[in-house]
N, C-alpha and C positions, 0 to 999 in steps of 0.2 A: 277418617273424620270427613264430614261433608264440607263442600266448598263454602266460602263466605263471600257474600256480595255486599258492597257498600252502595246504597241508594240515597240520593239527596235531591232536594229541589231548592234552587235559589233563583228567583225571578225578579228582574227589574228592567224596565224600559226607560232609559235615561234621556230626558230632554235637557241638553246642556245649557239651554237658554232659560229654563224654567226657574222661577224664584222660589218654588216650593222645596223646602229642605228635605233631605232623606237620611235621617238618623236611624239607628238600629230599631227603635220602637216602631218605625213605619213598617217594618217587615213582620212584626208580631211573630218572631221566630219560635218555632217549636223544636225542642231538642230531645234526644234520647228516646225514652219509652213513649213520651207524648208524641213525638214525631213518628215513631214506628206505628203507633195506633192510628194516627191520622192518615198514614199512607195507604192503608188498606181501603180499597174502594174509592180512592180519590179520583174525581173526574178530570184527571190530568195525566200527562205522560208518566209521572211518578206512580200513579195508581196502576198503570199498565206494567211498569217495572216490578212493582210489588207482586202483582198477580203472576207474572212470569217467574219470579224467584220462588214463590210458593209452589208453583206447578212443577218446577224441576227439583224441589226438595232441598234447597240450600239454606244455610244460616243467613239471616238478613240483619243488617244494621242500617238504620236510617238516622244519621246523626243530626240532620237539619231539614226542616221545611220552612222556607222563608219567602214571602211574596209581598212586595210593596207596590202600591199604585204608581204609575209613571210620575216622575217628578225630576228635580234637579239631580246633579251628581251625588252618588252615594258617599256619605262621610267615611273617611278612612278607617276610623275605629270600628264602624259598623262592618265594613268589608272584611277587615282583619279578623273580627270575632267570628263571622260566619265562615270565612275561608278556613280558619283554624279548627272549627267544629268538624268540617269535612276532612281536613288533613289529619286531625287526631285519630279519626276512625281508620283512614287509609293506612296510617303508619303502624297500626296494630297488626297489619297483615291482612291481605284479602286476595281473592282470586279473580275479581272483576269489579268494575265500577260503572254505575249507570247514573247519569246526571241529567236532571230536568232543569235546563237553564233557559235564558231568553235569547241572548245573542246581541243585545244592544245596551248592555250595562256599562256605564262609565262611572269611575270613582274620582274623588278629588285628585288622586295621584296616578291613576291608571285609566287611560282612555279606553283601553280594551279590557274591560273587567273580566269577561269570560276567558279571554286569552291568558291573562295573568293567573287566574284560578287554575285553568287546565295545565299551564306550565308547571305550577307548583305541585299539582296532583301527579303529573307525569314524572317529575323529579323524585317524588316520594315513592312511586311505584312504577319504575321504568319498564318492567316487563308485563305489567298487568293490563289486560284489555280495557279500554274505556269507550263506552257508548254514550252519545249525547243527543238529546232531543232539544230542538230550538224553535223559537217563535218565527213565524213568517216574516216578521219585521226586524229580524236580526241584521246588524251591520257586520258582515262576516269578514274575518281576517285569516291570513295564512297561519298565524300563530294558533288559532283554534284548530285548524286541520292538523298542524304539525304535532299537536299534543293530544290527539284522540285517534280512535280507530274507526269509528262510525259516527256520522252526523246525518240526522234526518230532521227536516223542519215541517211545520204545519203546511198544508196545502189549501186551507180555507181561511177566508176573512169575510165575515166574522168567524172566529176560530171555534169550530165545532168538531174538530178532529184531533183534539189534544190526546185523547186516549189512543186513538188509532195510530198517531205518530209514535207514541211510546211502544206500541205493539210492533211497529215496523222496525224501530231500533232494536228491540229485543230479538226479533227474528234474525237479524243480521249479526247480532252479538252472540247468540247461542253457540254457533260453531266455534267461536274463539275460546270459549270456556273449556272446550275439549281439545285445544291445541290446533284448531283449524287455521288455514292460511289467513293472514290479515288482508283485508281488502285495500284497494287503493282509492284515494280521494283526489278530486281536482276542484279548483276554484276558478271561476271566470267572473270578472267584475268590470262590466262596461262602465265608462265614466258618466254615469247618469243618476239623477235623483228621480225617484218615482213618487208622485204625490199619493199620500195615503188614501185619499178619496178615489183614486184610480186603481185601487187594488181590490175592490169588492168582487169576490169570486162568485157571487150569486147573480151577477149581471153579465151581459154580453160585452166584453171589453178585452183589451190586449192582455191583461193579466190573466183572465180566465183562459184565454187561448194558450198562453205560455204554460200555465199549469197543466192544461190538457196535453200539451207536447211533452211535459215532464212525465206524466202518467204513461203516455205511449212509449216513451223512451225506456221506462222501467220494464217494459215487456220484452226488450231485446235481450238475447242471450248474453250473459256476463254483466249486465247492468243491474245493480242491486238497489239503488235509490237515486232519485233526482229531485232536488228541491229548488224551487224558485224563491229566493229571499227578496221580497220587495224592498227591504231595508227600512230603517226609521230615519226619515230625512231631516228631522229637526234636531240634529246632533252634530256639533262641530268637531268631527273626527276626520282623520285622513281617509278612512275607508268607508265613510258613509255612502249608502246608495244600494241600488239593486245588484244582486249577485246570484250566481248559480253554483250549487255544490253537488257533485256527483260522487257516488260510491260504486266502484266496479271491480271486476276481477283483475284488470291490468291498468297501469297508469295511462297507457295510450288510449284505451277505451274511455276511461274517466275523463281525460282531457278532451277527446273528440266530442263527446256528448255535451260537456260543459260549454265548449266553444260554440257548438251548434245552437244551443239555446241562447247563449250570450249574443250571438249575431242577430237572432230573431228579435230579442228585446231591443237591441240597438236600432234595428230597422224600423221598429214601431215606436221609437222613443217619444215622438210627439204625442202619442196617445196616453202617455203616462204623466202629462202635464195637466193640472187642474186649473181651469180658468174660472175664477170665482166671480160671482155676481155682486154688485154693490148691495150693501145691506138694505138700503131703502127700497131698492127694486124687489128684493126678496120678500120684504114685508108687504109691499103693495100686491105682489102676486099671491101671497098667502091670504090676504084679506079677500081678494077676488075669489079664491077657491073655497073659502070657509062658508059652507051653507048650513052647518049645524048637524048634518047627517052623521058625521064622525069627525074627530079632531084632525086638523091639519098639523102634521108633525114637523115642528121647527127644530132643526139640528144645528146647534151652535158649534161649528167645527173649529172656530178660532179659539175656543176655551174648553177644549175637550179633556176631561180628566184622564182618559186612557192614553193621552199623548203628553201629559205633564202640565195641563192647564190648572190654573188656580181655582177654577170653578166659581169665581166671584165677579167676572166681567158682566156688567149689566146692560150691554149695548142692545141686545135683542129685546129684552123686556122694556127698556126705555123707549125703543122705537115703536113697539106695539102700543104702549100707554100713550105716547105722544100722538099716535094716530087715532086715539079715542076708542080703542078696542077693549072688549071685555070677554068673559068666558075663557080666561087664560088659566092653564094649569102649568106650573113651573117646578122643575125639581131635578136634582137638589142643588141649591146654592150653598157654597161653603162660606160660612161667616160665624166663627165661634163666638165672637162678641155679641152678635145679635141673638144667637141661641141662648146665651147666658141671660140676656135681658128678658127674653120671652119666658124662660124658666122662672126667673125671679118674679115676673108679673103673674104667672100662673094661667091655667086654662080659662078661657072666656074673657080674659082681661083685654082692654083696649090699650094698644101700644103705638108709639111713634118711633120708627126705627130709621137708621141710615144704613142701607143694605148694600154690601158688596163694594166693588171698585177700591179695594184696600190693599192690593198686592202688586206693587210696581215691579217690573222686570227690567233688568239691566239691558241697555241699548235699545229698548223699545219705548214708544211714546208712553207718557204717564197716563194712568187711567183717569176717567172722568171722576167727578166727585161722587161719593156714595149716594145712592138713590134714596131720597126721602119718601117714606111711605107711612101711612096710618092704617091700622087694621086691627083685627081681633085674633087672639091666639086660639085657634080651633082645637089643636091637639098637641100633646107632648109625648115623646117616645125616647127609649134608649137607642133607637136607630138600628137595632139588630133585626135581621130577618133571614129566613131560609130560602134559598134560591129555588124557584119552581120552573124556571126557564131552562134552555138547553146549555147555556154557558155557565160552568161551575155548578151544575145541577146538584141540589142537595146540600151544598155547603152553606154554612152560616156566615153571613157578611155583616159588617157594621160600618156605618157612616158617622160614628160618634153620636152623641145626643142629637136629636132632631126635633124640630117644631114646625107646625103648620100655621102660616099666617094668611088670613083672608082680608084682602083690601077692598072687596066688593068686585073690582074688575078682575082680580087675579087671586088664585090660591097658590101660595109659594111654600115649597118644602125647603127649609133652611137647616143645614147640618153643620157639625163641627169640623168635619174632614172632607177634602175633595173626594168625590165618590162617583163612580161610573153608574149611570142608571141602566143597568143591563137586565133588570128584573122588576116586575110589578111590586116587589117588596119595598122599594123606596117610597111607595105610596101606601101600600096596605099596612105598613107598620105604624102609620098615622091615621088609619081608619078609612082611607080612600079605597073603595073596592071597585069602582067603575070609573072609566075615563069619560065622564060627562063634561066635556069642554069643547069649545070651538077651536082652541089652539092648545097643543101640547108642546111645551118648550123644554127640550132636554139638551144638556151640555154633553153631546156625544157625536161621534162620527158614524160608528158602525156597530158597536156592541149592543146598542139598544134595539137594533133592527129586528132580530128574530122574534122578540116579544112584542114590540110596540108597532112595528110597521104593519102587521096584519090588522091591527085595530084602528089604523088611521085612514083617512080619506086619501091623503097623498103626503109626500115628503117634500119639504122645502129646505134646502141647505142654506144656512145663514152665516155670513162672514162677519165675525166680530174682531175686535182689536186685540184679542188675547194672544198668548205666547205659543199657541198651536196653530197659528194662521197657516193657510195654504198658499199665502203669498210669500215666497222665500226671499224676495227682495228686502223684506223687513229685517232679516237676520244677518248679523255680521259674522259670516263664516271666515275664520282665520286659519284653521288647521286643515280644512277640507282640501284634498288634492285637486288642483286645478290644471287644465280646464275641466269643468264638469257641466254637462247639459242638464237643465236649460239655463243655468246661471251664466254660462258662456256659450256663444254660438260659433259657427264655423269650425266645429271640431271634427277631425277625422280620427277614426279608430278602427282597428282590426283586431279580432280575437286572436 
């Protein structure tokens, strides 16, 4: 009888400070036959796992595909339901397990969500090889390494190598199915937080150089994989921060390479600190740059959906309107109540709305009052679209019901759910085909860039008061191991 592989995808990046809840419905989980069908051709590591399994002719079970936008800690009942779906398949007996996880999932009861899941999977199948693909922003723990055989993470941000990462895991995993020797892994975790905006691997920066070192190290005899995990810094966990994970033939080699890259990251630690510009200065600069030839792309990194933002902080739009600017295109703002009001009014109706600023976060300053606006409902939509850009290409995404409000100075996409503007679909689903605007305001740090940056005159990063701020002094870290740079200075560390 042919071998049986269990493949699954469970992805969540948890901002422990985010007020956005994460129940099971946020994951839109697919189970059983539905998950198996969706795995084939998926533009993710899971898609690569499925292609690998088909290529070697084994029986395939995909018990779960679940992905939620970054938000607050995962509810316990949601985690238990999804973990049990995977465990139920593993407990039926299998010859190998390939998991497409994130690496920065925290639940109400488990700070290390992936570590908890992998420990349960290992207990259920102690002799079965386990391969894991992780996101570059994983906060990696020793528990993850102790309960898996191969770990490889993305090397790009924005993440355009999800499939390639899955293929890398599969290459290292394949010999294990035939009884080959298990590789050794090592973890090096310098005590440092790396700012997300300092991890853009399309630019000339310390992160790009460190990833290049990792690629070079992978060419050494005996080194199978080297991943630089930038970490997800807005998470109050003991292990939050940058880390290196290596896979090699011997423990000595794995440790040597991990420490080598860890020392280099620490040497350049100041380059991983993002110094944000006051919002008023960013807007003044954007106004100076806006000549109408192409939109100035304003990125609200303080309220970024892909880091757990509520997507309803109105600071940037308020500042633009207060400065008397027009020709503004915004999207999407998450405000389910305003969407309901616009649907009730209908297309072409004149409405007065109080938009956004409705989601307070614990330990952070209260938001301003909702923004009072008057305008016309230009379009209504179910908010679904098929991705044409490189990230999640071909997948159908939904931001909940969506409506387009025209105030004269600004056209604003309002939707029911926080949603990352990673594709033109957030606009085309409401009839906007061209970016005819002086200012394009998106609640994004990085994922929007492959699609929208080439269409923009320039990019201006804008600091708002949201829960994804790059100013870590705003956050009350209580569990994070201290001292940690740059929250603490005068730190000495040796790998």
